[in-house]
matplotlib code that plots the C-alpha trace (Angstrom):
import matplotlib.pyplot as plt

x = [13.0, 12.5, 9.2, 9.5, 9.8, 6.7, 4.7, 5.8, 4.9, 1.5, 0.9, 2.1, -0.1, -3.2, -2.6, -2.3, -5.5, -7.3, -6.1, -6.8, -10.3, -11.0, -9.9, -11.9, -15.0, -14.7, -14.2, -17.4, -19.4, -18.7, -18.4, -19.3, -16.3, -14.1, -15.2, -14.5, -11.0, -10.3, -11.6, -9.5, -6.3, -7.0, -8.0, -4.8, -2.6, -4.2, -4.0, -0.4, 0.7, -1.0, 0.7, 4.1, 3.6, 2.5, 5.5, 7.9, 6.2, 6.6, 10.2, 11.0, 9.3, 11.2, 14.6, 13.8, 12.9, 16.1, 18.2, 16.7, 17.4, 20.5, 23.1, 23.4, 26.9, 28.0, 29.6, 33.3, 34.1, 36.3, 39.9, 41.2, 42.9, 39.7, 37.7, 40.3, 40.3, 36.5, 36.5, 39.2, 37.1, 34.0]
y = [-32.2, -31.1, -31.0, -27.2, -26.9, -29.1, -27.1, -23.8, -25.1, -26.1, -22.7, -21.0, -23.2, -22.6, -18.8, -18.9, -20.9, -18.4, -15.4, -16.9, -18.0, -14.5, -12.9, -15.3, -14.9, -11.1, -11.1, -13.2, -10.6, -7.7, -4.2, -5.4, -7.8, -5.0, -2.9, -5.9, -6.3, -2.5, -2.6, -5.6, -4.0, -0.7, -2.6, -4.7, -1.7, 0.3, -2.7, -3.5, 0.1, 0.2, -3.1, -1.9, 1.4, -0.6, -2.9, 0.0, 1.7, -1.6, -2.0, 1.6, 1.1, -2.1, -0.5, 2.3, -0.2, -2.2, 0.9, 2.1, -1.1, -1.1, -3.6, -6.7, -7.0, -10.1, -9.7, -10.7, -13.9, -13.7, -14.8, -17.5, -15.0, -13.0, -16.1, -17.2, -13.7, -13.8, -17.2, -16.1, -13.0, -15.1]
z = [-10.3, -6.7, -4.8, -4.6, -8.4, -8.8, -6.4, -8.0, -11.5, -10.2, -8.7, -11.9, -14.1, -11.9, -12.0, -15.8, -16.1, -13.8, -15.8, -19.2, -18.1, -16.8, -20.0, -22.2, -20.0, -20.1, -23.9, -24.3, -22.3, -24.7, -23.3, -19.8, -20.1, -21.2, -18.2, -15.9, -17.4, -17.0, -13.5, -12.7, -14.0, -12.1, -8.9, -9.1, -9.6, -6.7, -4.3, -5.3, -4.8, -1.4, -0.4, -1.5, 0.5, 3.5, 3.3, 3.0, 6.0, 8.0, 7.1, 8.0, 11.4, 11.9, 11.0, 13.5, 16.3, 15.6, 15.7, 18.9, 20.8, 23.0, 21.8, 23.9, 25.3, 27.1, 30.5, 30.3, 32.1, 35.2, 34.9, 37.2, 39.4, 39.8, 40.6, 43.2, 44.7, 44.9, 46.6, 49.1, 50.0, 50.7]

ax = plt.figure().add_subplot(projection="3d")
ax.plot(x, y, z, "-o")
ax.set_aspect("equal")
plt.show()
């Protein structure tokens, strides 16, 4: 098992514990807990939608900037004959 998989599993386990603890805590608080769960779901959905829109806007801006840049073209190297002719002229 690679180190990356171990780290990923640790993150996933921690996230599952946080979610489960939040749900159980909210259930123990009755209607206030239900309101907290509902608010959490709504807040998550709103923030997620805003982040997706922001990412799409950023990517569109980045694509436009990349398209606007002039391509970089390397100057062709001189041939031996051109180099000799340049030395002779100097």
